Structures are given as structure tokens and as C-alpha cells.
N, C-alpha and C positions, 0 to 999 in steps of 0.2 A: 335580822339585826336591823333596826329603823336609824333614819339619820341621827334623830335624837340620842340614840344608844351611842352611835359612833362617835358623836361631838362630845359627850361626856367622857367617853374613853380617851378621845385626844386631848381634853383637859388635863390629864394628869401628865402627858408628856411634858419633856423641859420645852424650853423656848427654841431650842434649836431644833430639836427632834418635831416640833409644831412646824418650823418653817420649812424644813424636809418634806414633812408630809403635804403640807400645801404646794410646795414645787412639783412634787409628784401628782397631785391631783389635777393641776393647772396643765403639766406636759401630758397627760392623759386626753385631755380633752381632742376633739376631732376638729373642731374649728378654731382657728386662732382668733384671739379676743385683742381689741386694741385697747389703747388707754382709757378710751371711753366706757369701755364695758360692753360696745357692740361689736357684732363681727365686721370685718371689713367691707367695703363697698364691692359689689361683682365687677370685675374688670369690664366687661360690655357695659355696664350702666356708666362708669366713670367714663369709657369712650365715648357713650352717645352724650353725655352732659358737656364733656369737651369740646364735640363737633357742633352741638348747638353754640356754644359759646365763640367759637370762631366765626360763626355765620356761613353764608353760600360762598362757595369757591368759583372762580371765574376759569372757565375753561378755555384753552385755546386750541382753536381749529374744532369747534364742537360739531362742525358738519361732517366731519370724517367721522363715520360709524363703526368702520373696521379698526379694533385695537392694533393689530401688526401695522396696517397701513398707517396709522395714526404716528407709531413709532418711528416707523422708515422714515415719515416727513419730518419729525421732530429732529431724527438724527442727522437727516441730509442738511436739513436748515442749520443746525449747529456747525456741519463740517464747514459748509459754506461761510458761516460768521468766523469761524477760527482762522480757517485758511484763506479764505476768499477765491477767486476764481483764477486759476494758474493756467487757463488756456483749456481745461479739460472739457471733454465733452461730457454732458451727464445725460 
């Protein structure tokens, strides 16, 4: 059976039955379709585009290469800023 033959048979359906058929066909698609009729942009491309729009990010303490050491340094700095020096030896 060809698509043209199927369409001819679909013309014999009532308006409500055609709506149901159209909904069933759309629901059976694997790829979600946006209102523009094109598949949505891949999340990775959207993320890359967003990062390009934001521009470069200024890093704090770029000289610290070890991530664990960097996090410890930031936490110690935040602790000092929040609580101040209460006579504790660091």
C-alpha cells in the first residue's frame, strides 16, 4: 500500500477520526518536533552556544593546578571571611 492510497482512504474518515489519526501518527514519531517543524537543537550545541555568548570566565587562583588544593584554599578563604580570626592557629 502506498502513501497516496493511505491518504485516499484517510479522506473517507470523519473530521474527528482524521484528527485522531493525525495525533496517532505524530505520537508515533521518534523525534520530537518543535512548532517550527524542525527537531530541537541538541543540548550540547545549545550549551556550547551559551558558553560562547558568556565569553571567557575569570578564574580565581589560576596558579593552583590541583583541584583538591584549590577547593581547600577557597573554603579556607571563605571560612576566614565568614568567621574572621578568633585566635585559631591555622
